[in-house]
N, C-alpha and C positions, 0 to 999 in steps of 0.2 A: 504494500500500500504506500503510495507516494505521499509526500508532504501536503500537497494540495488536497488530496482525497481526505486525509486526516483532518485538515482544516475544515472542509465541508461537513464532515461527519460531526466534528465538534460543534460547529455552528448549528446544525440541525438538532443535535441533542440538547444544546443550550436553549434553543428556541422552544423545543418541546417542553422543557422544564419551565420556561419563563412565560410562554404565551397561552397556556391552557391547562386543562385537566384531562388526563387520560383515564377513561373508565375501563378498567381491566376486564370487566365482565362483558362489555359491549364493544370494546375496541373503538370507542367513540372519542372524538377530540372536540372540545367545546371551547369557543372563544367567549370570554365574559366581558370584554371591554373593547373599545375602539383600538387601543394600543395593542392588545393581543391579536386582534384581527389583522391590523396593519403589519405586525411583525410576522404573522403567518404568511401573508401575501408576499412580503419581502423575501422570506426564506424560499418560498416557491419560485420567485423570479430569479433569485441568486443561483438556484439549482437548475435553472433552465426548463422548469416544468410548465410555467405559464409565462406569457408575455403580455404586457399592457397594449391595448389598442388605442387608436386616436380618440375614440369616443370614451369619455370619462366613465370609470367604473366597469368597463368591459375588458375581459381578459380572454386570451386564446390559449388553449392547451397545446403544448408542443407534443404532438402525438408520438414522434419518434423517441423523444426523451422519456415520456411517460411509459412507453412500452419497455424501455430499458429498465426503468425503476420497477415496473411490475414484475419483470422477470427476476430481478434481484429479490423482490418481496416474496416471490414463490419459494425462495430458499430461506425465508425468515430472516433476512438481513434487517436488523432493527432500524437503521436509518431509512431504508427503502420503505418499510412498512409505515414508519412515521410520516414520510412524505405523502404517501397515498392517503393516509387517514387525515392528514392536514389538508390536502387538496379537497377531499370530500367535504370537510367542514367549511372550507372557504367557499366552495362552489355552491353549497346549499344541499339540504336533504332531498330536494326534488330533482337534482341534477345527476344523471348517470355519467360518470366520468369516462366510461368506456364508449359511450355513444355521442357525447356532446363535444364540440370543439370550442364553442364560445360560451361564456357565462358572465353573468352580472354579479359583481361583488362590491357592494357599497362599503365605503370606509368612512362613515360619518357618524356623528354623535346621535343623529336622529334614528339610527338603526339600533341603538343600544339603550332605549328608554327603560327605566325600571319596570319590572313586572308588576302588574296590578294598578298601574297609574294611567 
């Protein structure tokens, strides 16, 4: 494993620890604030899984890179599994990342209003 790969893995693991809660029973990743969501988007962009489009809040999935990550996730590589779970959380529960190339991911305070208000 080269130095650059170790750096990426360290970034991913740090982001997973900092940006959300991993639910071990459901393998779900939940972003609780604007900062968490923005950090998840940033990690996905840094790893080449998504790319921002010209239209605000729209992102395109890099299908080739996602397939590479999915193949690594099949071997239970923790960083690859984490990236896939993170992508599912950022894209939204109604988005099938295997079928969709574009998705909307708002990163604004209006998207994180307190529950019950």
